[in-house]
C-alpha positions in Angstrom: 0.0 0.0 0.0 1.3 3.4 -1.0 0.5 6.5 1.1 1.5 10.2 1.3 0.2 13.3 2.9 -1.7 16.3 1.5 -0.4 19.3 3.4 -3.2 21.9 3.2 -3.2 25.1 5.1 -6.1 23.9 7.3 -4.2 20.7 8.2 -2.6 17.6 6.7 -4.1 14.2 6.0 -3.1 11.0 4.4 -4.0 9.4 1.1 -3.8 5.6 1.0 -3.6 3.7 -2.3 -4.1 0.0 -2.2 -5.6 -2.8 -4.4 -8.1 -3.9 -1.7 -9.8 -2.6 1.4 -7.1 -4.2 3.6 -5.7 -1.5 5.8 -8.9 0.5 6.0 -9.5 -0.3 9.7 -6.0 0.8 10.5 -6.5 4.1 8.7 -9.6 4.8 10.8 -7.8 3.9 14.0 -4.8 6.0 13.1 -7.1 9.0 12.4 -8.8 8.5 15.9 -12.2 8.1 14.4 -13.3 4.8 16.0 -15.7 4.8 19.0 -18.0 7.4 17.4 -21.3 7.3 15.5 -20.9 7.0 11.8 -23.1 7.7 8.7 -22.1 6.0 5.5 -23.3 7.9 2.5 -23.5 6.0 -0.8 -25.6 5.6 -3.9 -27.5 2.6 -5.1 -24.5 1.4 -7.1 -21.9 1.5 -4.3 -24.4 0.2 -1.8 -24.8 -3.0 -3.8 -21.1 -3.4 -4.5 -19.2 -2.2 -1.4 -21.4 -1.3 1.6 -21.3 -4.8 3.2 -17.5 -4.8 2.7 -17.1 -1.5 4.5 -19.4 -2.4 7.4 -17.7 -5.8 7.8 -14.3 -4.1 7.8 -14.9 -1.3 10.3 -18.5 -1.3 11.5 -17.9 -3.0 14.9 -15.5 -0.2 15.9 -18.2 2.5 15.9 -20.8 3.2 18.5 -23.4 2.9 15.7 -23.5 3.0 11.9 -26.4 4.3 9.8 -26.6 4.6 6.0 -27.9 7.3 3.8 -28.3 5.9 0.3 -29.7 7.7 -2.7 -30.4 6.9 -6.4 -27.2 7.0 -8.4 -26.8 9.9 -10.9 -25.7 13.5 -11.3 -29.3 14.6 -11.4 -29.5 13.7 -7.7 -26.7 16.1 -6.8 -29.0 18.7 -5.4 -30.1 20.3 -2.1 -33.0 17.8 -1.8 -30.5 15.0 -1.4 -28.5 17.0 1.1 -31.8 17.6 3.1 -32.2 13.8 3.1 -28.7 13.3 4.5 -29.3 15.9 7.3 -32.6 14.1 8.1 -30.9 10.7 8.4 -28.1 12.1 10.5 -30.5 13.9 12.9 -32.8 10.9 13.2 -29.7 8.8 14.2 -28.5 11.5 16.6 -25.1 12.2 15.0 -23.2 14.8 17.0 -20.1 16.9 16.6 -17.9 13.9 17.3 -19.5 11.7 14.6 -18.0 10.9 11.2 -19.4 10.8 7.7 -18.0 8.1 5.4 -18.3 8.9 1.7 -18.4 5.7 -0.3 -18.7 6.2 -4.0 -17.8 8.4 -6.9 -17.5 12.1 -7.3 -21.2 12.8 -6.8 -21.2 10.9 -3.5 -18.0 12.5 -2.3 -18.9 16.0 -3.2 -22.3 15.8 -1.4 -21.1 13.8 1.6 -18.3 16.3 2.1 -20.7 19.2 1.9 -23.1 17.6 4.3 -20.2 17.0 6.8 -19.0 20.5 6.3 -22.4 22.0 7.2 -24.0 19.6 9.7 -23.5 21.1 13.2 -21.0 23.5 11.5 -18.7 20.7 10.6 -18.0 17.1 11.5 -15.3 14.7 10.4 -15.6 12.9 7.2 -13.6 10.3 5.2 -13.4 9.7 1.5 -13.5 6.2 0.0 -13.6 7.0 -3.7 -14.6 4.1 -6.0 -14.3 5.6 -9.5 -11.2 6.7 -11.3 -12.6 10.3 -11.6 -13.1 10.5 -7.9 -9.8 8.8 -7.0 -7.6 11.2 -9.1 -9.6 14.3 -8.7 -12.7 15.0 -6.6 -11.6 13.1 -3.4 -8.3 15.1 -3.2 -8.3 18.7 -2.2 -11.4 19.3 -0.1 -13.8 20.7 -2.7 -17.4 19.8 -1.7 -20.7 20.9 -3.2 -24.0 20.4 -5.1 -25.4 21.5 -8.4 -28.0 24.3 -8.3 -30.5 25.3 -11.1 -28.5 23.5 -13.7 -25.1 25.0 -12.7 -22.3 22.6 -11.6 -21.3 22.9 -8.0 -22.7 26.4 -7.6 -23.2 25.8 -3.8 -20.3 24.3 -1.8 -17.5 24.6 0.6 -13.8 23.9 1.0 -13.6 21.2 3.6 -10.8 18.6 4.0 -11.4 15.0 4.8 -9.6 13.1 7.7 -8.1 10.8 5.1 -8.7 9.3 1.7 -8.6 5.6 1.1 -8.4 4.3 -2.5 -9.0 0.6 -3.5 -7.9 0.4 -7.1 -9.7 -2.9 -7.6 -13.0 -1.0 -7.5 -12.2 0.2 -11.0 -12.7 -3.3 -12.4 -16.4 -3.2 -11.5 -17.0 0.0 -13.4 -18.4 0.3 -17.0 -15.4 1.3 -19.1 -17.1 4.6 -19.9 -16.7 5.6 -16.2 -13.0 4.7 -16.3 -12.5 6.8 -19.4 -14.2 9.7 -17.7 -11.5 9.6 -15.0 -8.8 9.6 -17.6 -9.7 13.1 -18.7 -8.6 14.4 -15.4 -5.5 12.2 -15.5 -4.6 13.6 -18.9 -5.3 17.1 -17.6 -2.7 16.7 -14.8 0.0 15.9 -17.4 -0.8 18.9 -19.5 -0.8 21.4 -16.7 1.8 20.1 -14.2 4.0 17.3 -15.4 5.1 16.7 -18.9 7.0 13.5 -17.9 3.7 12.2 -16.4 1.9 13.0 -19.6 4.6 11.1 -21.6 4.1 8.1 -19.3 0.4 8.1 -20.2 1.2 8.0 -23.9 3.8 5.2 -23.3 1.7 3.0 -21.1 -1.7 3.7 -22.5 -2.4 0.1 -23.4 -1.6 -1.1 -19.9 -3.7 1.7 -18.4 -6.7 1.0 -20.5 -6.4 -2.7 -19.6 -6.4 -1.7 -15.9 -3.2 -3.5 -15.2 -2.4 -3.0 -11.5 1.1 -1.5 -11.7 0.0 1.0 -14.4 -3.1 2.0 -12.5 -1.2 2.5 -9.3 1.2 4.7 -11.2 -1.7 6.7 -12.5 -3.3 7.1 -9.1 -0.1 8.0 -7.4 1.1 10.4 -10.1 -2.2 12.3 -10.4 -2.8 12.5 -6.6 0.8 13.8 -6.1 0.3 16.4 -8.8 -3.0 17.6 -7.4 -1.8 17.5 -3.7 1.2 19.6 -4.7 -1.1 22.3 -6.0 -3.6 22.1 -3.1 -0.8 22.3 -0.5 0.1 25.8 -1.9 -3.4 27.1 -2.6 -6.1 25.3 -0.6 -9.0 27.6 -1.5 -8.3 28.4 -5.1 -7.1 32.0 -4.8 -4.2 31.5 -7.1 -2.2 28.5 -8.3 -5.0 26.0 -7.7 -7.0 27.6 -10.5 -4.8 25.7 -13.0 -6.7 22.6 -12.0 -9.7 24.1 -13.9 -7.9 23.5 -17.2 -10.7 22.6 -19.7 -13.4 23.0 -17.0 -14.9 26.4 -18.0 -15.7 25.1 -21.4 -16.5 21.6 -20.0 -18.9 22.9 -17.4 -20.7 25.0 -20.0 -21.2 21.9 -22.2 -22.2 19.8 -19.3 -24.9 22.2 -18.2 -26.2 22.9 -21.7 -26.6 19.1 -22.3 -28.4 18.6 -19.1 -25.7 16.4 -17.7 -26.2 13.8 -20.4 -22.5 13.4 -20.7 -20.3 12.4 -17.8 -18.3 15.1 -16.1 -15.0 13.6 -17.4 -16.3 13.5 -20.9 -17.2 17.2 -20.8 -13.8 17.9 -19.3 -12.2 16.1 -22.3 -14.1 18.3 -24.7 -13.2 21.3 -22.7 -9.5 20.4 -22.7 -9.6 20.3 -26.5 -11.2 23.8 -26.6 -8.5 25.1 -24.3 -5.8 23.4 -26.3 -7.3 25.0 -29.4 -6.5 28.5 -28.0 -3.0 27.3 -27.2 -2.7 26.1 -30.8 -3.9 29.4 -32.2 -1.4 31.3 -30.0 1.5 29.1 -31.2 2.1 27.6 -27.7 1.6 24.1 -29.0 2.0 22.7 -32.5 -0.5 21.0 -34.8 1.3 17.7 -33.9 0.7 18.3 -30.2 -2.9 19.1 -30.8 -3.4 16.0 -32.9 -1.6 13.9 -30.3 -4.0 15.1 -27.6 -7.0 14.3 -29.8 -5.6 10.8 -30.5 -5.0 10.2 -26.8 -8.6 11.2 -25.9 -9.9 9.0 -28.7 -7.8 6.1 -27.6 -9.4 6.2 -24.2 -12.8 6.6 -25.9 -13.4 10.2 -24.8 -15.2 12.7 -26.9 -13.4 15.5 -28.5 -16.4 17.2 -30.0 -20.1 17.5 -29.1 -23.3 17.9 -31.2 -26.5 19.7 -30.7 -25.0 22.9 -29.4 -24.2 26.4 -30.7 -21.0 28.3 -29.9 -23.0 31.4 -28.8 -24.8 29.2 -26.3 -21.5 27.8 -24.9 -20.1 31.3 -24.7 -23.2 32.6 -22.7 -23.2 29.6 -20.4 -19.5 30.2 -19.5 -20.5 33.4 -17.7 -22.2 31.1 -15.1 -18.9 29.5 -14.2 -17.8 30.2 -10.6 -14.5 31.4 -11.9 -16.1 34.2 -13.9 -15.7 37.5 -11.9 -17.0 40.9 -12.8 -18.4 39.5 -16.0 -15.0 38.4 -17.2 -14.4 34.8 -18.3 -11.3 33.4 -16.8 -9.6 30.5 -18.6 -6.6 28.2 -17.8 -4.2 28.0 -20.7 -0.7 26.6 -21.3 2.6 28.4 -21.2 4.0 25.2 -22.5 3.0 21.5 -22.0 3.4 20.9 -18.3 3.0 24.5 -17.3 -0.3 26.3 -17.0 -1.5 29.7 -16.0 -4.8 31.7 -15.5 -5.7 34.1 -18.2 -8.6 36.6 -17.9 -7.8 38.5 -21.1 -9.1 36.0 -23.7 -11.3 37.8 -26.2 -14.8 36.7 -27.0 -13.9 35.9 -30.6 -11.1 33.7 -29.5 -13.4 31.9 -27.0 -16.0 31.4 -29.7 -13.5 30.0 -32.2 -12.4 27.5 -29.6 -16.1 26.6 -28.9 -16.7 26.2 -32.6 -13.7 23.8 -32.8 -15.4 21.4 -30.4 -18.8 21.3 -32.2 -19.6 18.5 -34.5 -20.4 19.6 -38.0 
């Protein structure tokens, strides 16, 4: 089992990477979370697959364990579901010493974290991410939240978990489409932080797609180290952390306009291609670099274009992004492959050309 610490301003916590749930009990014990009441938050998919495993592994060490399970799907990521969590926690008399356990993908983790951050003004929580997208992205860094009126994560809080425990074998139970969605964030880390890591993804793409254990552990470790490096310097996204939004401003616009019909990672893949198009126009990357990015996305069966949208609609939707301030769209672009920066001076024509580049003809 590999582990390392995320050193955020509000405190440090460990990330454990294993190929089973072995070691989970020791992680709870080391965090001092046993002997309390616990609420496991999961969706209908993870309840069926992993809930019994978690209860068998750690349940006897808590004063009591309750479960808040909701129907799987991004459309359930709303305040009605949060209300349900609060209701379950209140009915089971969770107090300020209690702990929330998030068991599932990004939707579960984001909402469970937000519920923990706001119940009794904040109680402990633990992330047990079960999808590649949540393992390499949403479970690391303390972002929590819910969608509101069609806008992604419009309501939320920064709130760090006590620890994150990843079991890479959970990826083998996922539809491949879910794995591919996580690869968009993995690829993003290479483009914005570590060119050597990106090169590894190109070199080992066959092993990664086949979910070979060594390759997947290298992906998890590399992406989590990259993201934790950024979070440790900028926990609440006031500067450097904004580079993690590479592709997301375009991606969130597409996601909202399509009514969440595409997975988040699929929209991020499309958004990355739009951001790379601006870098291509500016001469930061070459036509060969752009083509290689498109080929890598296609290899992992990620979309690089979408249909049924208009570039004007995408442009207008981008103003709803949380990073838009004073009616100015902020984008993350590349200085070079492996180095990113925030740019709030991109013109409307440039943005619309990039949007047009990701539309199917």
